[in-house]
N, C-alpha and C positions, 0 to 999 in steps of 0.2 A: 820153378815155382815164378822165380824172377820176373820170364816173360808175363806172365801171367799181373801181375804186381804192376808193372811198366802199364799195358794195356789199360790195367784199370785210372791208372792214373794218369794216360791222357785223353783218356773218354771224360773221365772229373774235370777236368781242367778247359773245357772246349769255351773261349773267350766270343762270346759275339757282338759282332761290329754291326751295328744298328745307326741309320743316316738320321739327322734330324730331317723330317717332311713340313715343318712350319703347322701354323693353325690346319684344325681341322673346319673345313670350305663350310659346313653345317654350322660350328661354335662362329666363325665368322659373320654368315647371316643372321643367326639369331642376334649376336653383339649387336650390329648393324641396325634391325630391326624393330629388335630391344631400347637401345638409346634415342632411334625416332619418334618410341610413340610415349619415350617416358622426355623427352623435349614436347613433343605436343601438348601434353599432360599438364603438364608446367606451368608451360607459352601460356594455356590457356586458364591459370590459376593465376597468376599474375594480372593477365587483363581482364580477371573479371574479378581482382582487389584493385586496383588501377580503375576501374570505372565505378566501381562501388564510392570513391573516396572522391572523384572528380567530374561524374555525372551529378547533375541535377536530380530531384526524384521525383516519376512520371507522373501523369498529370493525371486523374482517373474522368474517366467517360461522364459526362453533366449528365443524369437521369431525366428523363423526360414525367412532364405531370403526369402523364394516363397511369405510369408504374407507380410512380409515388401515389399515386390516388388508390393504386392497386394494393401497396406494400402497406398502406395507412388500414382498407379493409382486413385487410389479411389480421392485422396485430389488431382488430377490432376499437380501434379508434374513430371515429367519422371525419372525414376529410371536411376541409371547412367548405361552407356557403351548400350544406347540405341536410 
């Protein structure tokens, strides 16, 4: 009976020694790609804010007289000289 107890005791007290293998390579790739993407997006946002503050507003293209005439006719206002 004592032999059975000793055998069971030895079986339950197995110590597993595992080596630390470092980071998972897939995790490293994911972190690098995610970090680059995040840096790109944050950089673009910062540049956008900087451009909004420093650049002058865009100048609109001048509208041709022909287009102005068409727009006035669409609105029902007669063009001058007609």
